[in-house]
Backbone as JSON Lines, residues from 0, in Angstrom:
{"i":0,"aa":"M","n":[122.63,-38.36,288.85],"ca":[121.31,-38.34,288.22],"c":[120.93,-39.74,287.77]}
{"i":1,"aa":"S","n":[119.65,-40.02,287.79],"ca":[119.16,-41.31,287.35],"c":[119.09,-41.37,285.83]}
{"i":2,"aa":"R","n":[118.95,-42.55,285.32],"ca":[118.82,-42.72,283.87],"c":[117.61,-41.96,283.35]}
{"i":3,"aa":"R","n":[116.5,-42.01,284.08],"ca":[115.3,-41.28,283.64],"c":[115.56,-39.78,283.63]}
{"i":4,"aa":"S","n":[116.29,-39.27,284.62],"ca":[116.62,-37.85,284.63],"c":[117.46,-37.49,283.41]}
{"i":5,"aa":"D","n":[118.42,-38.34,283.07],"ca":[119.25,-38.11,281.89],"c":[118.4,-38.11,280.62]}
{"i":6,"aa":"Q","n":[117.43,-39.0,280.56],"ca":[116.57,-39.08,279.38],"c":[115.65,-37.86,279.3]}
{"i":7,"aa":"R","n":[115.17,-37.38,280.44],"ca":[114.37,-36.15,280.45],"c":[115.22,-34.98,279.96]}
{"i":8,"aa":"R","n":[116.44,-34.91,280.45],"ca":[117.34,-33.84,280.04],"c":[117.6,-33.89,278.53]}
{"i":9,"aa":"E","n":[117.79,-35.09,277.97],"ca":[117.98,-35.22,276.52],"c":[116.76,-34.71,275.75]}
{"i":10,"aa":"A","n":[115.55,-35.0,276.27],"ca":[114.33,-34.51,275.62],"c":[114.28,-32.99,275.68]}
{"i":11,"aa":"V","n":[114.63,-32.42,276.83],"ca":[114.65,-30.96,276.99],"c":[115.61,-30.33,275.98]}
{"i":12,"aa":"F","n":[116.81,-30.88,275.87],"ca":[117.8,-30.29,274.96],"c":[117.42,-30.47,273.5]}
{"i":13,"aa":"A","n":[116.76,-31.56,273.16],"ca":[116.28,-31.73,271.78],"c":[115.21,-30.68,271.47]}
{"i":14,"aa":"L","n":[114.3,-30.45,272.4],"ca":[113.27,-29.42,272.2],"c":[113.9,-28.03,272.12]}
{"i":15,"aa":"Y","n":[114.87,-27.78,272.97],"ca":[115.59,-26.5,272.97],"c":[116.26,-26.26,271.61]}
{"i":16,"aa":"Q","n":[116.97,-27.25,271.11],"ca":[117.63,-27.1,269.82],"c":[116.63,-26.92,268.69]}
{"i":17,"aa":"H","n":[115.53,-27.66,268.77],"ca":[114.46,-27.51,267.77],"c":[113.92,-26.08,267.81]}
{"i":18,"aa":"D","n":[113.68,-25.57,269.01],"ca":[113.15,-24.22,269.2],"c":[114.1,-23.16,268.64]}
{"i":19,"aa":"L","n":[115.39,-23.32,268.91],"ca":[116.38,-22.33,268.48],"c":[116.68,-22.38,266.99]}
{"i":20,"aa":"T","n":[116.79,-23.59,266.45],"ca":[117.25,-23.73,265.06],"c":[116.14,-23.93,264.05]}
{"i":21,"aa":"G","n":[114.98,-24.39,264.52],"ca":[113.89,-24.7,263.6],"c":[114.08,-26.02,262.87]}
{"i":22,"aa":"R","n":[115.16,-26.73,263.22],"ca":[115.37,-28.05,262.6],"c":[114.31,-29.02,263.09]}
{"i":23,"aa":"P","n":[114.0,-30.03,262.28],"ca":[113.03,-31.04,262.73],"c":[113.49,-31.7,264.03]}
{"i":24,"aa":"L","n":[112.52,-32.04,264.86],"ca":[112.83,-32.64,266.15],"c":[113.68,-33.9,265.99]}
{"i":25,"aa":"D","n":[113.37,-34.71,265.0],"ca":[114.15,-35.93,264.81],"c":[115.63,-35.64,264.55]}
{"i":26,"aa":"D","n":[115.94,-34.48,264.0],"ca":[117.34,-34.1,263.76],"c":[118.03,-33.61,265.04]}
{"i":27,"aa":"T","n":[117.25,-33.21,266.03],"ca":[117.85,-32.71,267.27],"c":[117.92,-33.77,268.36]}
{"i":28,"aa":"L","n":[117.18,-34.85,268.2],"ca":[117.25,-35.95,269.16],"c":[118.56,-36.71,268.95]}
{"i":29,"aa":"P","n":[119.19,-37.17,270.02],"ca":[120.39,-38.0,269.84],"c":[120.05,-39.24,269.0]}
{"i":30,"aa":"K","n":[120.98,-39.66,268.19],"ca":[120.75,-40.84,267.31],"c":[120.38,-42.07,268.11]}
{"i":31,"aa":"D","n":[120.92,-42.21,269.3],"ca":[120.65,-43.37,270.14],"c":[119.65,-43.06,271.26]}
{"i":32,"aa":"A","n":[118.79,-42.07,271.03],"ca":[117.85,-41.64,272.08],"c":[116.95,-42.79,272.49]}
{"i":33,"aa":"A","n":[116.77,-42.91,273.8],"ca":[115.88,-43.94,274.35],"c":[114.44,-43.66,273.92]}
{"i":34,"aa":"T","n":[113.65,-44.69,273.93],"ca":[112.23,-44.56,273.58],"c":[111.55,-43.54,274.47]}
{"i":35,"aa":"F","n":[111.89,-43.53,275.75],"ca":[111.31,-42.58,276.69],"c":[111.66,-41.14,276.31]}
{"i":36,"aa":"T","n":[112.91,-40.9,275.95],"ca":[113.34,-39.57,275.52],"c":[112.54,-39.12,274.3]}
{"i":37,"aa":"Q","n":[112.43,-40.0,273.32],"ca":[111.68,-39.68,272.1],"c":[110.21,-39.4,272.41]}
{"i":38,"aa":"A","n":[109.61,-40.22,273.27],"ca":[108.2,-40.03,273.62],"c":[107.98,-38.69,274.31]}
{"i":39,"aa":"L","n":[108.86,-38.35,275.25],"ca":[108.74,-37.06,275.94],"c":[108.85,-35.9,274.97]}
{"i":40,"aa":"A","n":[109.87,-35.91,274.15],"ca":[110.11,-34.8,273.23],"c":[108.96,-34.65,272.23]}
{"i":41,"aa":"R","n":[108.53,-35.75,271.65],"ca":[107.46,-35.69,270.64],"c":[106.13,-35.24,271.25]}
{"i":42,"aa":"A","n":[105.81,-35.78,272.42],"ca":[104.54,-35.42,273.06],"c":[104.57,-33.97,273.53]}
{"i":43,"aa":"A","n":[105.69,-33.51,274.07],"ca":[105.79,-32.11,274.52],"c":[105.67,-31.17,273.33]}
{"i":44,"aa":"L","n":[106.28,-31.52,272.21],"ca":[106.17,-30.7,271.01],"c":[104.74,-30.68,270.49]}
{"i":45,"aa":"A","n":[104.08,-31.82,270.51],"ca":[102.69,-31.89,270.04],"c":[101.77,-31.02,270.88]}
{"i":46,"aa":"R","n":[102.06,-30.89,272.17],"ca":[101.22,-30.11,273.08],"c":[101.78,-28.71,273.33]}
{"i":47,"aa":"Q","n":[102.77,-28.3,272.56],"ca":[103.42,-27.01,272.79],"c":[102.46,-25.83,272.81]}
{"i":48,"aa":"P","n":[101.49,-25.73,271.89],"ca":[100.58,-24.58,271.97],"c":[99.82,-24.51,273.31]}
{"i":49,"aa":"E","n":[99.36,-25.65,273.79],"ca":[98.68,-25.7,275.09],"c":[99.62,-25.27,276.21]}
{"i":50,"aa":"F","n":[100.83,-25.82,276.21],"ca":[101.79,-25.51,277.27],"c":[102.23,-24.05,277.22]}
{"i":51,"aa":"D","n":[102.44,-23.53,276.02],"ca":[102.85,-22.14,275.9],"c":[101.76,-21.19,276.4]}
{"i":52,"aa":"D","n":[100.51,-21.56,276.17],"ca":[99.41,-20.75,276.69],"c":[99.43,-20.76,278.22]}
{"i":53,"aa":"L","n":[99.61,-21.93,278.8],"ca":[99.66,-22.03,280.27],"c":[100.84,-21.24,280.83]}
{"i":54,"aa":"I","n":[101.99,-21.39,280.22],"ca":[103.18,-20.66,280.69],"c":[102.93,-19.16,280.59]}
{"i":55,"aa":"S","n":[102.39,-18.71,279.47],"ca":[102.12,-17.28,279.28],"c":[101.16,-16.73,280.32]}
{"i":56,"aa":"R","n":[100.13,-17.5,280.65],"ca":[99.15,-17.04,281.62],"c":[99.68,-17.0,283.05]}
{"i":57,"aa":"H","n":[100.67,-17.84,283.36],"ca":[101.15,-17.94,284.74],"c":[102.5,-17.29,284.99]}
{"i":58,"aa":"A","n":[103.17,-16.87,283.95],"ca":[104.47,-16.19,284.11],"c":[104.2,-14.7,284.21]}
{"i":59,"aa":"E","n":[103.77,-14.29,285.39],"ca":[103.34,-12.91,285.59],"c":[104.46,-11.93,285.25]}
{"i":60,"aa":"G","n":[104.12,-10.98,284.39],"ca":[105.07,-9.96,284.0],"c":[106.04,-10.38,282.92]}
{"i":61,"aa":"W","n":[105.89,-11.58,282.39],"ca":[106.78,-12.09,281.36],"c":[105.99,-12.54,280.15]}
{"i":62,"aa":"T","n":[106.43,-12.15,278.97],"ca":[105.87,-12.72,277.75],"c":[106.64,-14.0,277.46]}
{"i":63,"aa":"L","n":[106.04,-14.87,276.7],"ca":[106.7,-16.12,276.37],"c":[108.04,-15.88,275.67]}
{"i":64,"aa":"S","n":[108.09,-14.88,274.81],"ca":[109.32,-14.61,274.06],"c":[110.45,-14.09,274.96]}
{"i":65,"aa":"R","n":[110.12,-13.56,276.13],"ca":[111.15,-13.08,277.07],"c":[111.73,-14.21,277.92]}
{"i":66,"aa":"I","n":[111.05,-15.33,277.98],"ca":[111.54,-16.46,278.75],"c":[112.6,-17.18,277.92]}
{"i":67,"aa":"A","n":[113.72,-17.48,278.53],"ca":[114.82,-18.14,277.82],"c":[114.34,-19.45,277.17]}
{"i":68,"aa":"P","n":[114.79,-19.74,275.96],"ca":[114.35,-20.95,275.27],"c":[114.58,-22.24,276.06]}
{"i":69,"aa":"L","n":[115.7,-22.33,276.78],"ca":[115.94,-23.54,277.56],"c":[114.92,-23.65,278.69]}
{"i":70,"aa":"E","n":[114.6,-22.55,279.33],"ca":[113.6,-22.58,280.41],"c":[112.24,-22.98,279.87]}
{"i":71,"aa":"R","n":[111.87,-22.49,278.69],"ca":[110.6,-22.89,278.07],"c":[110.58,-24.4,277.82]}
{"i":72,"aa":"S","n":[111.69,-24.92,277.31],"ca":[111.75,-26.36,277.02],"c":[111.66,-27.19,278.3]}
{"i":73,"aa":"I","n":[112.33,-26.75,279.34],"ca":[112.25,-27.46,280.63],"c":[110.8,-27.48,281.11]}
{"i":74,"aa":"M","n":[110.12,-26.34,281.05],"ca":[108.73,-26.29,281.53],"c":[107.82,-27.14,280.66]}
{"i":75,"aa":"R","n":[108.04,-27.18,279.36],"ca":[107.18,-27.98,278.47],"c":[107.26,-29.46,278.82]}
{"i":76,"aa":"V","n":[108.47,-29.96,279.06],"ca":[108.61,-31.37,279.43],"c":[107.97,-31.63,280.79]}
{"i":77,"aa":"S","n":[108.19,-30.73,281.72],"ca":[107.59,-30.87,283.05],"c":[106.07,-30.86,282.96]}
{"i":78,"aa":"L","n":[105.52,-29.93,282.18],"ca":[104.07,-29.85,282.05],"c":[103.49,-31.11,281.42]}
{"i":79,"aa":"L","n":[104.2,-31.7,280.5],"ca":[103.73,-32.95,279.9],"c":[103.54,-34.0,280.99]}
{"i":80,"aa":"E","n":[104.55,-34.16,281.82],"ca":[104.46,-35.19,282.86],"c":[103.48,-34.82,283.96]}
{"i":81,"aa":"M","n":[103.31,-33.53,284.21],"ca":[102.37,-33.09,285.24],"c":[100.91,-33.25,284.81]}
{"i":82,"aa":"L","n":[100.63,-32.84,283.58],"ca":[99.24,-32.72,283.14],"c":[98.77,-33.85,282.24]}
{"i":83,"aa":"H","n":[99.71,-34.52,281.58],"ca":[99.35,-35.57,280.61],"c":[100.23,-36.8,280.8]}
{"i":84,"aa":"P","n":[100.22,-37.4,281.99],"ca":[101.11,-38.54,282.23],"c":[100.83,-39.72,281.31]}
{"i":85,"aa":"G","n":[99.63,-39.8,280.76],"ca":[99.3,-40.88,279.84],"c":[100.02,-40.77,278.5]}
{"i":86,"aa":"D","n":[100.66,-39.63,278.25],"ca":[101.39,-39.44,276.99],"c":[102.8,-40.03,277.04]}
{"i":87,"aa":"V","n":[103.22,-40.52,278.2],"ca":[104.54,-41.13,278.33],"c":[104.34,-42.55,278.86]}
{"i":88,"aa":"P","n":[105.31,-43.43,278.6],"ca":[105.16,-44.8,279.1],"c":[104.88,-44.83,280.6]}
{"i":89,"aa":"A","n":[103.85,-45.56,280.99],"ca":[103.37,-45.57,282.37],"c":[104.46,-45.93,283.38]}
{"i":90,"aa":"E","n":[105.33,-46.86,283.01],"ca":[106.37,-47.27,283.96],"c":[107.4,-46.17,284.21]}
{"i":91,"aa":"R","n":[107.36,-45.13,283.41],"ca":[108.31,-44.03,283.55],"c":[107.68,-42.78,284.17]}
{"i":92,"aa":"S","n":[106.38,-42.8,284.42],"ca":[105.74,-41.59,284.9],"c":[106.13,-41.3,286.36]}
{"i":93,"aa":"I","n":[106.08,-40.02,286.68],"ca":[106.39,-39.57,288.03],"c":[105.25,-38.66,288.49]}
{"i":94,"aa":"P","n":[105.09,-38.47,289.79],"ca":[104.03,-37.57,290.26],"c":[104.35,-36.13,289.85]}
{"i":95,"aa":"P","n":[103.33,-35.28,289.79],"ca":[103.55,-33.89,289.38],"c":[104.64,-33.18,290.17]}
{"i":96,"aa":"E","n":[104.69,-33.41,291.47],"ca":[105.73,-32.77,292.29],"c":[107.11,-33.22,291.86]}
{"i":97,"aa":"G","n":[107.23,-34.48,291.46],"ca":[108.5,-35.01,290.97],"c":[108.9,-34.34,289.66]}
{"i":98,"aa":"A","n":[107.91,-34.07,288.81],"ca":[108.19,-33.38,287.55],"c":[108.7,-31.97,287.82]}
{"i":99,"aa":"I","n":[108.11,-31.3,288.8],"ca":[108.58,-29.96,289.16],"c":[109.99,-30.04,289.73]}
{"i":100,"aa":"D","n":[110.25,-31.0,290.6],"ca":[111.59,-31.15,291.17],"c":[112.62,-31.39,290.06]}
{"i":101,"aa":"E","n":[112.29,-32.24,289.1],"ca":[113.21,-32.51,287.98],"c":[113.48,-31.22,287.2]}
{"i":102,"aa":"A","n":[112.44,-30.42,286.97],"ca":[112.6,-29.16,286.24],"c":[113.53,-28.22,287.01]}
{"i":103,"aa":"I","n":[113.35,-28.13,288.31],"ca":[114.17,-27.25,289.13],"c":[115.63,-27.7,289.11]}
{"i":104,"aa":"E","n":[115.85,-29.0,289.24],"ca":[117.23,-29.51,289.22],"c":[117.9,-29.25,287.86]}
{"i":105,"aa":"T","n":[117.16,-29.41,286.79],"ca":[117.72,-29.13,285.46],"c":[118.04,-27.65,285.33]}
{"i":106,"aa":"A","n":[117.14,-26.8,285.82],"ca":[117.38,-25.35,285.76],"c":[118.58,-24.96,286.61]}
{"i":107,"aa":"K","n":[118.74,-25.58,287.77],"ca":[119.9,-25.29,288.61],"c":[121.2,-25.61,287.89]}
{"i":108,"aa":"A","n":[121.19,-26.68,287.11],"ca":[122.41,-27.13,286.44],"c":[122.72,-26.35,285.17]}
{"i":109,"aa":"Y","n":[121.69,-25.87,284.46],"ca":[121.91,-25.35,283.12],"c":[121.42,-23.92,282.86]}
{"i":110,"aa":"C","n":[120.73,-23.32,283.82],"ca":[120.15,-22.0,283.6],"c":[120.73,-21.0,284.59]}
{"i":111,"aa":"G","n":[120.32,-19.76,284.48],"ca":[120.76,-18.71,285.38],"c":[120.25,-18.91,286.79]}
{"i":112,"aa":"A","n":[120.79,-18.13,287.7],"ca":[120.5,-18.26,289.13],"c":[119.02,-18.05,289.47]}
{"i":113,"aa":"E","n":[118.33,-17.21,288.71],"ca":[116.93,-16.92,288.99],"c":[115.98,-17.97,288.41]}
{"i":114,"aa":"A","n":[116.44,-18.77,287.48],"ca":[115.57,-19.7,286.76],"c":[114.88,-20.73,287.64]}
{"i":115,"aa":"P","n":[115.58,-21.38,288.57],"ca":[114.88,-22.4,289.37],"c":[113.66,-21.85,290.1]}
{"i":116,"aa":"G","n":[113.79,-20.71,290.73],"ca":[112.66,-20.11,291.44],"c":[111.53,-19.71,290.49]}
{"i":117,"aa":"F","n":[111.92,-19.16,289.35],"ca":[110.93,-18.76,288.35],"c":[110.15,-19.98,287.86]}
{"i":118,"aa":"L","n":[110.86,-21.03,287.47],"ca":[110.19,-22.24,286.99],"c":[109.31,-22.84,288.07]}
{"i":119,"aa":"N","n":[109.8,-22.89,289.3],"ca":[109.02,-23.42,290.41],"c":[107.71,-22.64,290.57]}
{"i":120,"aa":"G","n":[107.8,-21.31,290.53],"ca":[106.6,-20.49,290.69],"c":[105.58,-20.71,289.58]}
{"i":121,"aa":"V","n":[106.05,-20.75,288.35],"ca":[105.13,-20.93,287.21],"c":[104.52,-22.33,287.25]}
{"i":122,"aa":"L","n":[105.36,-23.35,287.4],"ca":[104.86,-24.73,287.38],"c":[103.93,-25.02,288.56]}
{"i":123,"aa":"A","n":[104.26,-24.5,289.74],"ca":[103.4,-24.71,290.91],"c":[102.05,-24.03,290.73]}
{"i":124,"aa":"A","n":[102.04,-22.84,290.13],"ca":[100.77,-22.14,289.87],"c":[99.91,-22.93,288.89]}
{"i":125,"aa":"I","n":[100.54,-23.48,287.87],"ca":[99.79,-24.28,286.88],"c":[99.25,-25.54,287.54]}
{"i":126,"aa":"L","n":[100.05,-26.19,288.38],"ca":[99.58,-27.39,289.07],"c":[98.41,-27.08,289.99]}
{"i":127,"aa":"R","n":[98.5,-25.97,290.73],"ca":[97.38,-25.58,291.62],"c":[96.1,-25.38,290.81]}
{"i":128,"aa":"E","n":[96.22,-24.67,289.69],"ca":[95.05,-24.43,288.84],"c":[94.5,-25.75,288.31]}
{"i":129,"aa":"H","n":[95.38,-26.62,287.87],"ca":[94.96,-27.91,287.32],"c":[94.25,-28.76,288.39]}
{"i":130,"aa":"R","n":[94.81,-28.79,289.57],"ca":[94.19,-29.57,290.65],"c":[92.85,-28.98,291.08]}
{"i":131,"aa":"A","n":[92.76,-27.66,291.09],"ca":[91.49,-27.03,291.44],"c":[90.43,-27.36,290.4]}
{"i":132,"aa":"A","n":[90.8,-27.32,289.13],"ca":[89.85,-27.65,288.06],"c":[89.5,-29.13,288.1]}
{"i":133,"aa":"D","n":[90.49,-29.98,288.36],"ca":[90.28,-31.42,288.43],"c":[89.41,-31.76,289.64]}
{"i":134,"aa":"G","n":[89.67,-31.11,290.76],"ca":[88.89,-31.34,291.97],"c":[87.45,-30.9,291.79]}
{"i":135,"aa":"A","n":[87.25,-29.83,291.03],"ca":[85.89,-29.34,290.79],"c":[85.1,-30.3,289.92]}
{"i":136,"aa":"T","n":[85.8,-31.04,289.03],"ca":[85.09,-31.95,288.14],"c":[85.05,-33.37,288.64]}
{"i":137,"aa":"S","n":[86.07,-33.79,289.43],"ca":[86.11,-35.18,289.85],"c":[85.98,-35.37,291.35]}
{"i":138,"aa":"G","n":[86.25,-34.33,292.1],"ca":[86.16,-34.43,293.55],"c":[87.24,-35.31,294.16]}
{"i":139,"aa":"N","n":[88.33,-35.59,293.44],"ca":[89.36,-36.46,293.98],"c":[90.57,-35.63,294.42]}
{"i":140,"aa":"G","n":[90.6,-35.04,295.52],"ca":[91.75,-34.26,295.96],"c":[93.04,-35.06,295.8]}
{"i":141,"aa":"S","n":[93.91,-34.64,294.9],"ca":[95.09,-35.41,294.54],"c":[96.25,-35.27,295.5]}
{"i":142,"aa":"E","n":[96.1,-34.53,296.56],"ca":[97.22,-34.34,297.46],"c":[97.5,-35.64,298.19]}
{"i":143,"aa":"N","n":[98.72,-36.14,298.01],"ca":[99.1,-37.38,298.69],"c":[100.46,-37.26,299.33]}
{"i":144,"aa":"G","n":[100.8,-36.11,299.78],"ca":[102.08,-35.95,300.47],"c":[103.15,-35.41,299.55]}
{"i":145,"aa":"G","n":[103.64,-36.2,298.65],"ca":[104.6,-35.8,297.64],"c":[105.8,-35.03,298.13]}
{"i":146,"aa":"G","n":[105.99,-34.86,299.42],"ca":[107.12,-34.08,299.91],"c":[108.43,-34.81,299.79]}
{"i":147,"aa":"R","n":[109.51,-34.18,300.24],"ca":[110.82,-34.81,300.12],"c":[111.19,-35.53,301.36]}
């Protein structure tokens, strides 16, 4: 894994611990957390109501409370980078497809067998909706390949 992937994972786990324990985010971040890790975690937490609404609307047949806390945290970090790249340092931003790939890889490593497919489905549906809304307002079709 790359250093950025490790930092994303640290942000996910800090959010996960915050979600489970209710402790302040600063208490769940590693003491030596990189600036990027801190920015991701803080921005994802600040936008949590927005992200939780999106997850709830696109996780067909699932309530937010039924989704495992770690999976919610993975999606929140991914959604931050997908929908609000300006909230993280520009030199660290990745394309939306890259954010989804990172989420899937994290889920493969730390979640149940069904989680990667579930996260992929929810995040891809949100991205499609976002691009459709963005295309309707700006006319800039954002598809640029993004494949592997």
